[in-house]
DRENDO-1510 file (C-alpha; in Angstrom, 1 decimal, always signed):
<recs>
REC; n; res; u; v; w
REC; 1; MET; +4.0; +39.2; -6.0 .
REC; 2; THR; +4.9; +36.9; -8.8 .
REC; 3; LYS; +8.3; +37.6; -10.3 .
REC; 4; SER; +8.3; +35.1; -13.1 .
REC; 5; SER; +6.6; +32.1; -14.6 .
REC; 6; ALA; +7.5; +29.3; -16.9 .
REC; 7; MET; +6.0; +26.0; -18.2 .
REC; 8; PHE; +7.9; +22.7; -18.6 .
REC; 9; GLU; +6.8; +19.2; -19.6 .
REC; 10; TYR; +7.9; +15.7; -18.6 .
REC; 11; GLN; +6.6; +12.3; -19.7 .
REC; 12; VAL; +6.5; +9.0; -17.7 .
REC; 13; THR; +5.0; +5.5; -18.2 .
REC; 14; VAL; +3.5; +3.8; -15.2 .
REC; 15; ARG; +5.5; +0.7; -14.2 .
REC; 16; GLY; +4.0; -2.5; -12.7 .
REC; 17; TYR; +5.9; -2.2; -9.4 .
REC; 18; GLU; +4.2; +1.2; -8.8 .
REC; 19; ILE; +0.7; -0.3; -8.7 .
REC; 20; ASP; -0.9; -0.9; -5.4 .
REC; 21; SER; -3.4; -3.6; -4.2 .
REC; 22; TYR; -6.3; -1.7; -5.8 .
REC; 23; ASP; -4.6; -2.1; -9.2 .
REC; 24; HIS; -4.0; +1.6; -9.7 .
REC; 25; LEU; -1.0; +3.9; -9.2 .
REC; 26; ASN; +0.0; +4.1; -5.5 .
REC; 27; ASN; -0.6; +7.5; -4.1 .
REC; 28; ALA; +3.0; +8.0; -2.9 .
REC; 29; VAL; +4.3; +7.5; -6.5 .
REC; 30; TYR; +2.6; +10.7; -7.7 .
REC; 31; LEU; +5.0; +12.6; -5.5 .
REC; 32; ASN; +7.9; +10.7; -7.0 .
REC; 33; TYR; +6.8; +11.6; -10.5 .
REC; 34; VAL; +6.5; +15.3; -9.7 .
REC; 35; GLU; +9.9; +15.2; -7.9 .
REC; 36; GLN; +11.5; +13.7; -11.0 .
REC; 37; ALA; +9.8; +16.4; -13.2 .
REC; 38; ARG; +11.4; +19.0; -10.9 .
REC; 39; TRP; +14.8; +17.4; -11.2 .
REC; 40; GLU; +14.5; +17.3; -15.0 .
REC; 41; ILE; +13.9; +21.1; -14.9 .
REC; 42; LEU; +16.9; +21.6; -12.7 .
REC; 43; ARG; +19.0; +19.5; -15.0 .
REC; 44; GLU; +17.9; +21.5; -17.9 .
REC; 45; SER; +18.9; +24.7; -16.1 .
REC; 46; ASN; +22.5; +23.5; -15.9 .
REC; 47; LEU; +22.7; +25.1; -12.4 .
REC; 48; VAL; +22.7; +21.9; -10.2 .
REC; 49; GLU; +26.5; +21.5; -10.0 .
REC; 50; LYS; +27.0; +25.2; -9.3 .
REC; 51; TYR; +24.5; +25.1; -6.5 .
REC; 52; LYS; +26.0; +21.9; -5.1 .
REC; 53; ALA; +29.5; +23.5; -5.1 .
REC; 54; SER; +28.2; +26.6; -3.2 .
REC; 55; GLY; +26.1; +24.6; -0.8 .
REC; 56; LEU; +22.9; +26.0; -2.2 .
REC; 57; LEU; +19.8; +23.7; -2.0 .
REC; 58; LEU; +16.3; +24.0; -3.3 .
REC; 59; VAL; +14.2; +22.3; -0.6 .
REC; 60; VAL; +10.5; +21.3; -0.4 .
REC; 61; ILE; +8.7; +23.0; +2.4 .
REC; 62; GLU; +5.1; +22.1; +1.4 .
REC; 63; ALA; +3.4; +19.6; -0.9 .
REC; 64; ASN; -0.2; +19.1; -1.7 .
REC; 65; ILE; -1.7; +16.7; -4.2 .
REC; 66; ARG; -5.2; +16.1; -5.6 .
REC; 67; PHE; -6.1; +12.9; -7.3 .
REC; 68; VAL; -8.6; +13.4; -10.1 .
REC; 69; ARG; -8.7; +10.2; -12.1 .
REC; 70; GLU; -7.4; +6.6; -11.8 .
REC; 71; VAL; -4.1; +5.8; -13.3 .
REC; 72; VAL; -3.2; +2.2; -14.1 .
REC; 73; VAL; -0.1; +0.2; -15.3 .
REC; 74; PHE; +1.3; +1.3; -18.7 .
REC; 75; ASP; -0.6; +4.5; -18.7 .
REC; 76; GLU; +1.6; +7.2; -20.3 .
REC; 77; LEU; +1.5; +10.5; -18.4 .
REC; 78; ASN; +2.4; +14.0; -19.3 .
REC; 79; ILE; +3.4; +16.2; -16.4 .
REC; 80; LYS; +3.0; +19.9; -17.2 .
REC; 81; THR; +4.8; +22.1; -14.6 .
REC; 82; ASP; +4.3; +25.8; -14.2 .
REC; 83; ILE; +7.0; +27.5; -12.1 .
REC; 84; THR; +6.3; +30.8; -10.3 .
REC; 85; THR; +8.4; +32.7; -7.8 .
REC; 86; VAL; +6.5; +34.5; -5.0 .
REC; 87; GLY; +8.8; +36.4; -2.6 .
REC; 88; PRO; +11.4; +33.9; -1.5 .
REC; 89; TYR; +9.4; +30.9; -2.6 .
REC; 90; VAL; +9.6; +28.8; -5.8 .
REC; 91; VAL; +6.2; +27.3; -6.5 .
REC; 92; PHE; +5.9; +24.3; -8.8 .
REC; 93; GLN; +2.3; +23.7; -10.0 .
REC; 94; HIS; +2.2; +20.2; -11.6 .
REC; 95; SER; -0.7; +19.1; -13.7 .
REC; 96; MET; -0.6; +15.4; -14.7 .
REC; 97; TYR; -2.5; +14.2; -17.8 .
REC; 98; ASN; -3.1; +10.8; -19.4 .
REC; 99; SER; -1.2; +11.3; -22.7 .
REC; 100; LYS; -3.7; +9.3; -24.8 .
REC; 101; THR; -6.9; +10.8; -23.5 .
REC; 102; GLU; -5.5; +14.2; -22.5 .
REC; 103; ILE; -7.6; +13.9; -19.3 .
REC; 104; LYS; -6.2; +15.4; -16.2 .
REC; 105; VAL; -5.4; +12.7; -13.6 .
REC; 106; SER; -3.9; +14.8; -10.8 .
REC; 107; GLU; -2.7; +18.2; -9.6 .
REC; 108; ALA; +0.1; +18.9; -7.2 .
REC; 109; LYS; +1.4; +22.1; -5.7 .
REC; 110; VAL; +4.9; +22.0; -4.3 .
REC; 111; LYS; +6.4; +25.0; -2.5 .
REC; 112; CYS; +10.2; +25.3; -2.3 .
REC; 113; LEU; +12.8; +27.5; -0.8 .
REC; 114; PHE; +16.5; +28.0; -1.5 .
REC; 115; ILE; +18.7; +27.6; +1.6 .
REC; 116; GLY; +22.4; +28.1; +2.0 .
REC; 117; SER; +25.1; +25.8; +3.4 .
REC; 118; ASP; +24.2; +27.1; +6.8 .
REC; 119; ARG; +20.6; +25.9; +6.2 .
REC; 120; ILE; +19.2; +29.4; +6.4 .
REC; 121; PRO; +16.8; +30.6; +3.6 .
REC; 122; VAL; +18.4; +32.8; +0.9 .
REC; 123; ASP; +17.0; +34.8; -1.9 .
REC; 124; ILE; +16.2; +33.0; -5.2 .
REC; 125; PRO; +19.4; +33.2; -7.3 .
REC; 126; GLU; +19.1; +35.6; -10.2 .
REC; 127; GLU; +20.3; +33.0; -12.7 .
REC; 128; PHE; +17.4; +30.7; -11.7 .
REC; 129; ILE; +14.9; +33.6; -12.3 .
REC; 130; GLU; +16.6; +34.2; -15.6 .
REC; 131; PHE; +16.3; +30.5; -16.5 .
REC; 132; ILE; +12.5; +30.6; -15.7 .
REC; 133; ASN; +12.0; +33.9; -17.7 .
REC; 134; ASN; +13.8; +32.3; -20.7 .
REC; 135; HIS; +11.1; +29.5; -20.8 .
REC; 136; VAL; +8.0; +31.6; -20.8 .
</recs>
């Protein structure tokens, strides 16, 4: 059952050192981009330091990415991230678009779980759910 949902956006420009021998964005870099988008969301939440101090971590347990269109150097990308909570899981659904053409270039689904300092899963903190609900 979905408890909450929110949408966030993050922009990035493809850099030359991220291009592979086929002259397009290396497939591993897509995961870096969506990881950075998640960190920007966490930074916006102002909860990172609180979670660090208490030993609480949001860890990735599953990631799936689908490549839709080619991305090349200097392309400007917009990553739209929808966050949902389903039971103990936080699911980030990332849709990446070319900012100029507005064509979707990739989709990624990243499933996360909060764990405590003992590395055992814990419930999603209420303040995180409130943060998501405030961004609907």
